[in-house]
NULUMLUM-922166 format. One record per atom (N, C-alpha, C, CB): x, y, z; residue in one letter. Coordinates in steps of 0.001 Angstrom, whole numbers, padded with zeros to 6 digits, always signed. Last residue first. Glycine has a CB too. Layout:
<sites>
XYZA
...
</sites>
This chain:
<sites>
+136633-002093-188641G
+136401-003435-188089G
+137298-003705-186985G
+136561-004488-189110G
+137270+000245-189806H
+135985+000188-189111H
+135762-001147-188401H
+134859+000436-190094H
+139742-000229-190940A
+139605+000928-190066A
+138311+000850-189242A
+139631+002222-190894A
+139185-002439-192535L
+140108-002589-191408L
+139970-001438-190425L
+141549-002676-191907L
+137448-001262-194396D
+136977-002357-193541D
+137884-002532-192324D
+136907-003670-194342D
+139220+000567-195603V
+138038+001068-194890V
+137512-000010-193930V
+136922+001493-195900V
+141025-001261-196740T
+141500-000262-195789T
+140344+000286-194953T
+142214+000882-196525T
+139305-002597-198482T
+139993-003342-197421T
+140470-002386-196348T
+141184-004147-197990T
+138567-000522-200194R
+137543-001171-199372R
+138175-001947-198231R
+136679-002104-200224R
+141087+000050-201343R
+140363+001082-200602R
+139332+000449-199681R
+139681+002066-201567R
+141640-002390-202623N
+142543-001891-201575N
+141850-000850-200714N
+143816-001295-202195N
+139527-002399-204447R
+139616-003461-203427R
+140531-003025-202285R
+140139-004785-204055R
+140203-000122-205975G
+138935-000192-205255G
+138960-001245-204167G
+137803-000477-206214G
+142679-000877-207052A
+142592+000300-206178A
+141311+000268-205349A
+142651+001596-207009A
+141814-003109-208578T
+142821-003252-207531T
+142752-002086-206548T
+144223-003344-208147T
+140017-001880-210341T
+139570-002959-209458T
+140528-003117-208288T
+139453-004283-210233T
+141723-000109-211657A
+140588+000413-210883A
+140073-000638-209901A
+139449+000861-211828A
+143459-001920-212921M
+143992-000979-211925M
+142878-000402-211060M
+144758+000157-212617M
+141591-003209-214629F
+142337-003964-213620F
+142862-003039-212526F
+143501-004725-214272F
+140761-001099-216258W
+139774-001789-215420W
+140482-002559-214297W
+138906-002757-216279W
+143227-000516-217491V
+142542+000517-216705V
+141541-000146-215756V
+141819+001541-217639V
+143668-002952-218808N
+144600-002502-217770N
+143982-001417-216895N
+145890-001985-218405N
+141522-002902-220574C
+141594-003971-219571C
+142567-003602-218457C
+142019-005299-220224C
+142207-000677-222159F
+141048-000607-221274F
+141039-001722-220235F
+139776-000662-222088F
+144673-001573-223446V
+144557-000309-222710V
+143413-000357-221705V
+144351+000858-223680V
+144046-004108-224581V
+145179-003936-223661V
+145011-002675-222813V
+146504-003870-224446V
+141758-003475-226146V
+141712-004521-225119V
+142831-004315-224104V
+141823-005923-225760V
+142627-001452-227947P
+141663-001149-226886P
+141613-002206-225776P
+140294-000999-227486P
+144617-003174-229344G
+144911-001859-228762G
+143934-001511-227644G
+144868-000777-229844G
+143335-005492-230338W
+144258-005583-229208W
+144608-004243-228582W
+145508-006252-229643W
+141613-004508-232470F
+141130-005318-231348F
+142056-005199-230140F
+141003-006787-231768F
+143131-002915-234088E
+141749-002495-233811E
+141146-003291-232664E
+140882-002653-235062E
+145462-004349-234507W
+145501-003238-233559W
+144086-002796-233184W
+146291-002056-234148W
+145319-007902-234736S
+144991-006578-235270S
+144995-005528-234156S
+143616-006605-235971S
+145933-010575-234478W
+146803-009585-233853W
+146563-008181-234405W
+148256-009975-234051W
+144461-011842-237498P
+144927-011984-236117P
+145985-010954-235730P
+145481-013367-235909P
+141994-010785-239335D
+143444-010590-239384D
+143999-010658-237958D
+143807-009221-240061D
+139391-011606-238804A
+139833-011465-240198A
+141349-011401-240321A
+139221-010221-240815A
+139293-011566-236042L
+138998-012826-236739L
+139465-012783-238197L
+137490-013123-236682L
+139893-008864-235600E
+140775-009908-235081E
+140541-011243-235789E
+140567-010073-233575E
+137704-007569-236764Y
+139057-007336-237286Y
+139996-008459-236855Y
+139601-005970-236802Y
+135730-008591-235028G
+135673-008850-236468G
+137026-008654-237120G
+134647-007946-237130G
+136515-007475-232618M
+136568-008936-232779M
+136524-009314-234261M
+135396-009613-232020M
+135963-004777-233216G
+137340-005204-232969G
+137498-006702-233123G
+137781-004782-231581G
+133188-005012-233371R
+133942-004567-234548R
+135400-004970-234409R
+133823-003034-234738R
+132640-005832-230738G
+132286-006671-231887G
+133055-006299-233136G
+130810-006576-232162G
+133509-003634-229253L
+134152-004935-229067L
+133867-005841-230261L
+133668-005602-227759L
+131708-001749-230296A
+133151-001534-230410A
+133899-002855-230251A
+133633-000514-229355A
+129205-002812-229582P
+129569-002672-230999P
+131068-002456-231209P
+128804-001515-231614P
+129518-002810-226617A
+129365-004034-227416A
+129696-003858-228899A
+127959-004537-227288A
+129473-000249-225468L
+130744-000957-225606L
+130656-002128-226591L
+131202-001464-224249L
+126793+000338-225317L
+127649+001188-226148L
+128987+000502-226427L
+127881+002550-225464L
+125998-001605-223530A
+125403-001629-224877A
+126190-000726-225830A
+123916-001181-224823A
+127352-000709-221291T
+127789-001954-221923T
+127228-002071-223337T
+127358-003163-221081T
+125868+001562-220674A
+127297+001700-220985A
+127817+000455-221707A
+128111+001943-219692A
+123359+000303-220182I
+123506+001325-221231I
+124968+001456-221654I
+122970+002692-220739I
+123995-001401-218040V
+123488-001966-219297V
+123652-000964-220435V
+122001-002372-219153V
+124805+000471-216085Q
+125719-000561-216548Q
+125274-001129-217891Q
+125825-001674-215515Q
+122487+001947-215664R
+123672+002626-216210R
+124656+001606-216771R
+124359+003489-215124R
+120873-000125-214577R
+120481+000590-215796R
+121682+001250-216452R
+119414+001642-215482R
+122257-000845-212242A
+122054-001834-213309A
+121718-001132-214621A
+120928-002829-212929A
+124678+000859-210586S
+123351+001030-211179S
+123226+000045-212333S
+123121+002509-211666S
+126680+001442-207734Y
+126304+000554-208824Y
+124872+000854-209275Y
+126440-000924-208394Y
+127624+004847-207063R
+127070+003555-206661R
+126718+002744-207896R
+125826+003741-205764R
+130779+006549-207493I
+129353+006385-207777I
+128929+004998-207301I
+129048+006578-209308I
+133225+006317-206221V
+132741+007661-206551V
+131238+007628-206840V
+133512+008236-207768V
+134493+003922-205773G
+133527+004387-204784G
+132993+005774-205035G
+134135+004351-203450G
+136053+002776-207654L
+136717+003723-206744L
+135766+004312-205709L
+137349+004847-207539L
+134174+001323-209079Q
+135201+000611-208315Q
+135883+001519-207292Q
+136243+000024-209260Q
+132746+003446-210300E
+132090+002565-209339E
+133124+001849-208470E
+131203+001539-210067E
+134674+004541-211968L
+134061+005377-210928L
+133357+004525-209869L
+133061+006361-211557L
+135213+002287-213627V
+136255+002895-212796V
+135642+003702-211656V
+137165+003793-213648V
+132693+001791-214892F
+133372+000767-214099F
+134380+001391-213129F
+134080-000234-215020F
+132184+004252-216203D
+131223+003684-215251D
+131916+002699-214319D
+130064+002987-215996D
+134461+004423-217870A
+134206+005449-216853A
+133251+004922-215780A
+133624+006723-217505A
+134025+002139-219450T
+135228+002246-218631T
+135036+003277-217529T
+136439+002614-219497T
+131661+002781-220728A
+131701+001598-219864A
+132917+001649-218941A
+131729+000308-220711A
+132516+005150-222169P
+131448+005177-221163P
+131461+003980-220206P
+130117+005236-221855P
+134795+004165-223835I
+134963+005127-222737I
+133795+005134-221746I
+135139+006515-223304I
+134324+002646-226039C
+134807+001963-224830C
+134806+002887-223608C
+136220+001420-225063C
+133751+004356-228077L
+132637+003596-227507L
+133044+002786-226270L
+132064+002663-228558L
+136317+005298-228777A
+135365+006185-228094A
+134229+005412-227436A
+134791+007194-229077A
+137526+003087-230115W
+138076+003614-228857W
+137041+004424-228087W
+139305+004482-229136W
+135786+002770-232287I
+136133+001615-231453I
+136662+002092-230101I
+137185+000715-232162I
+135723+005379-233407L
+134563+004817-232731L
+134893+003623-231847L
+133544+004416-233742L
+138346+005790-234487W
+137750+006692-233497W
+136635+006019-232720W
+137217+007941-234175W
+138873+003681-236252P
+139879+004060-235249P
+139299+004960-234150P
+141047+004771-235929P
+136335+003610-237806D
+136730+002600-236821D
+137776+003060-235817D
+137244+001408-237527D
+135693+005282-239861A
+135424+005774-238505A
+135907+004805-237419A
+133932+006026-238336A
+136164+003830-242156A
+137057+004961-241871A
+136863+005502-240452A
+136824+006083-242886A
+133995+002104-242291V
+135284+001577-241827V
+136237+002721-241460V
+135923+000678-242913V
+130879+003515-241191P
+131949+003378-242196P
+133260+002906-241565P
+132174+004717-242918P
+128725+001345-239254W
+129297+002653-239537W
+130431+002451-240542W
+129808+003358-238224W
+127850-001196-239466L
+127047-000280-238649L
+127486+001164-238856L
+127152-000652-237164L
+127862-003227-242335L
+128582-002244-241527L
+127605-001356-240756L
+129494-001382-242418L
+128177-006431-243464V
+127184-005454-243000V
+127883-004504-242030V
+125947-006163-242312V
+130009-008403-244089G
+129955-007225-244943G
+128910-006191-244553G
+129708-007646-246324G
+130429-010468-242393G
+129522-010716-243516G
+129345-009515-244421G
+128185-011143-243004G
+131920-009291-240443L
+132600-010255-241316L
+131749-010588-242535L
+132930-011540-240543L
+129798-007839-239316F
+130941-007142-239901F
+131693-008058-240870F
+131890-006640-238795F
+128202-009900-238300T
+127672-009051-239380T
+128792-008283-240072T
+126625-008065-238828T
+129988-010918-236372I
+129515-011770-237471I
+128978-010922-238627I
+128419-012737-236969I
+130309-008700-234668A
+131475-009297-235337A
+131041-010131-236544A
+132278-010174-234348A
+127659-008322-233787V
+128316-007259-234562V
+129515-007838-235324V
+128773-006093-233627V
+127315-010740-232357A
+126439-010424-233494A
+127069-009349-234384A
+125052-009953-232994A
+129262-010398-230389I
+129401-011501-231348I
+128526-011251-232573I
+129026-012850-230689I
+128177-008200-229030A
+129493-008091-229675A
+129684-009200-230716A
+130620-008156-228617A
+125757-009309-228054A
+125732-008175-228987A
+127065-008051-229732A
+125421-006863-228232A
+126728-011378-226354P
+125849-011677-227494P
+125827-010549-228532P
+124430-011939-226999P
+128500-009782-224573Y
+128982-010807-225499Y
+128010-011177-226617Y
+129313-012028-224735Y
+126976-007693-223071L
+128141-007466-223923L
+128368-008546-224982L
+129355-007360-223072L
+124848-008718-221549T
+124621-007613-222486T
+125742-007560-223524T
+124525-006264-221727T
+126065-010653-220069L
+124854-011016-220802L
+124494-009938-221822L
+123683-011238-219829L
+128078-009177-218835C
+128436-010191-219837C
+127232-010569-220696C
+129003-011445-219152C
+126502-007600-217103R
+127390-006979-218090R
+127726-007965-219199R
+128680-006473-217419R
+125220-009548-215524R
+124427-008655-216374R
+125287-008006-217459R
+123755-007571-215523R
+126116-012860-214995C
+126578-011468-214977C
+125805-010629-215992C
+128091-011395-215271C
+123682-014892-213645V
+124513-014659-214824V
+124854-013170-214834V
+123780-015102-216163V
+122733-017309-211274P
+123061-015910-211523P
+123995-015809-212732P
+123713-015265-210268P
+120218-019745-211524R
+121616-019407-211796R
+121795-017901-212018R
+122119-020182-213022R
+117722-020711-211418D
+118377-020471-210127D
+119830-020055-210293D
+118299-021716-209259D
+116635-018958-214146G
+116335-020100-213285G
+116925-019798-211924G
+116902-021446-213871G
+118742-016508-214142I
+118104-017341-215156I
+117882-018685-214475I
+118986-017472-216493I
+119088-013413-212869H
+118903-014810-212474H
+118109-015521-213560H
+118180-014920-211091H
+121687-011235-213515V
+120329-011594-213879V
+120197-013056-213481V
+120021-011351-215430V
+123775-009342-211266C
+123460-010494-212099C
+121975-010539-212431C
+123883-011783-211405C
+124271-007564-209360R
+124921-007309-210651R
+124614-008414-211663R
+126437-007180-210463R
+123298-008619-207115E
+122472-007568-207735E
+123050-007181-209097E
+122385-006316-206811E
+125260-010281-206141Y
+124328-010850-207114Y
+123346-009821-207668Y
+123563-011987-206483Y
+127218-009755-204300E
+127142-008878-205473E
+126183-009420-206532E
+128529-008695-206081E
+127193-011697-202403D
+126914-010338-201933D
+126878-009324-203078D
+127959-009918-200910D
+127968-014008-203895P
+126557-013759-203568P
+126256-012346-203076P
+126116-014728-202529P
+130416-012825-206282W
+130048-013562-205086W
+128612-013206-204722W
+131021-013250-203911W
+130616-013210-209768H
+130327-012322-208641H
+129978-013222-207463H
+129151-011301-208970H
+130664-014790-212020H
+131902-014198-211536H
+131677-013056-210565H
+132714-013715-212688H
+128648-016196-213319A
+128308-014991-212566A
+129553-014151-212322A
+127638-015357-211230A
+129690-018359-214562H
+128778-017529-215341H
+128331-016285-214584H
+127570-018334-215748H
+131537-019302-212689W
+131928-019256-214094W
+130957-018435-214924W
+132024-020658-214658W
+130308-019346-210136M
+131279-018301-210474M
+131562-018210-211963M
+132565-018542-209741M
+128660-021364-209271H
+128077-020356-210155H
+129075-019297-210610H
+126928-019687-209466H
+130319-022808-207576K
+129750-023474-208750K
+129238-022449-209763K
+128610-024419-208330K
+130775-020949-205553H
+131894-021394-206397H
+131384-022028-207685H
+132782-022394-205635H
+128162-020793-204535A
+128816-019585-205052A
+129980-019966-205960A
+129313-018688-203892A
+127775-023427-203662L
+126963-022896-204761L
+127602-021657-205376L
+125552-022563-204269L
+129704-023480-201611R
+129784-024430-202716R
+128991-023921-203922R
+129264-025812-202277R
+128726-021463-199915D
+130045-021312-200543D
+130185-022239-201745D
+131164-021597-199524D
+126315-022683-199164A
+126279-021393-199866A
+127612-021147-200571A
+125966-020231-198876A
+127373-024913-197830E
+126547-025114-199028E
+126461-023826-199841E
+125130-025593-198638E
+128693-023642-195690R
+129456-024440-196646R
+128672-024677-197928R
+129851-025771-196027R
+126492-022435-194407R
+127584-021611-194933R
+128378-022367-195986R
+128513-021162-193800R
+125059-024743-193669K
+124445-023766-194584K
+125501-022869-195211K
+123404-022908-193842K
+126876-025904-191887M
+126489-026629-193103M
+125871-025679-194123M
+125500-027762-192768M
+126882-023908-189897D
+128116-024212-190617D
+127817-024955-191915D
+129059-025041-189736D
+124242-024114-189015A
+124703-022847-189608A
+125972-023072-190412A
+124949-021783-188513A
+124369-026731-187977V
+123438-026419-189068V
+123877-025141-189774V
+121988-026270-188532V
+126284-026338-185942K
+126550-027295-187026K
+125648-027006-188224K
+126338-028750-186536K
+124940-024499-184310E
+126211-024130-184922E
+126539-025046-186104E
+127337-024184-183881E
+122752-026076-183496D
+122517-024860-184282D
+123792-024397-184988D
+121984-023739-183380D
+124183-028014-181996F
+123405-028416-183163F
+123167-027216-184077F
+122061-029039-182731F
+125213-026380-179978R
+126131-027079-180874R
+125416-027520-182150R
+126750-028293-180165R
+122827-025564-178766D
+123723-024567-179362D
+124682-025215-180350D
+124512-023834-178271D
+121883-028026-177856T
+121105-027275-178843T
+121980-026241-179537T
+119900-026589-178177T
+123845-028673-175955G
+123630-029547-177102G
+122871-028835-178209G
+122879-030798-176680G
+125555-025602-175125T
+124643-026701-174827T
+124503-027555-176069T
+123257-026179-174351T
+129004-024619-174854P
+127703-024597-175526P
+126860-025813-175144P
+127891-024546-177046P
+130582-023285-172026R
+130415-024463-172857R
+129043-024436-173528R
+130588-025746-172021R
+130602-021241-170270D
+131298-021036-171543D
+131081-022185-172512D
+132779-020852-171302D
+129321-022069-167896P
+128651-021098-168769P
+129314-020922-170133P
+128594-019772-168084P
+128916-024561-166165E
+129918-024338-167211E
+129331-023371-168216E
+130345-025678-167903E
+128503-025513-162804D
+128087-024617-163901D
+129234-024447-164890D
+127638-023226-163348D
+129564-026899-160699F
+129117-027682-161844F
+128621-026822-163009F
+128025-028619-161415F
+130101-025051-158792A
+131243-025775-159349A
+130855-026563-160590A
+131833-026713-158307A
+128321-022050-159234D
+128336-023423-158758D
+129507-024127-159436D
+126973-024153-159053D
+128806-018699-158333P
+128938-019756-159336P
+129035-021122-158677P
+130164-019511-160217P
+126310-016971-156691V
+127613-017584-156498V
+127740-018702-157527V
+127791-018123-155030V
+124673-014063-157877P
+124700-015517-157647P
+126136-016020-157536P
+123965-016261-158785P
+124039-011165-156216T
+125012-011769-157111T
+125046-013268-156874T
+126410-011150-156909T
+122340-010436-154200A
+121855-010300-155573A
+122791-010959-156581A
+121680-008832-155920A
+123750-010664-151818P
+122732-011660-152094P
+122218-011586-153535P
+121583-011494-151129P
+127295-010187-152432S
+125967-009665-152097S
+124922-010705-152441S
+125680-008336-152842S
+130043-011846-150888T
+129227-011530-152046T
+127872-011035-151604T
+129079-012743-152957T
+133004-010897-149282M
+131664-011398-149156M
+130871-010969-150379M
+131006-010900-147857M
</sites>
């Protein structure tokens, strides 16, 4: 026997079935998700960050542009062009040391952030990238003057592999944490 406080289900009640309004709301939410995904994919080439990481971007109009790239490439290209034009920021004899040393702050920032040791900081990223830009530019200058130069490819191979391994380890760590908490 059921108590009077407990309603008896009616044969015509279908509590698991969404109402017309619920279905409409679900369709609208699904359309918004698909549009957000479409925009995220469209903006990937200049942001290469998903919307949940747009704090790493500068918004130019309605387009997110990666802050690191916006700092790195214009400065590096300017350094490469001036180097090829004979304007030196430092003596050529210092290149083997400075090209490698100037890559270290940006690499440390990136690795520590990917591994979850430090939180993302736009200011720290811009400073570290501004130190990296002259090294990349000088290396690019060597590469443009003499293809397959060690001054360019040595640091690129070493530091890109370090960044790749840090990214992979960081993603694996975050996935493991998400699975443990989800």
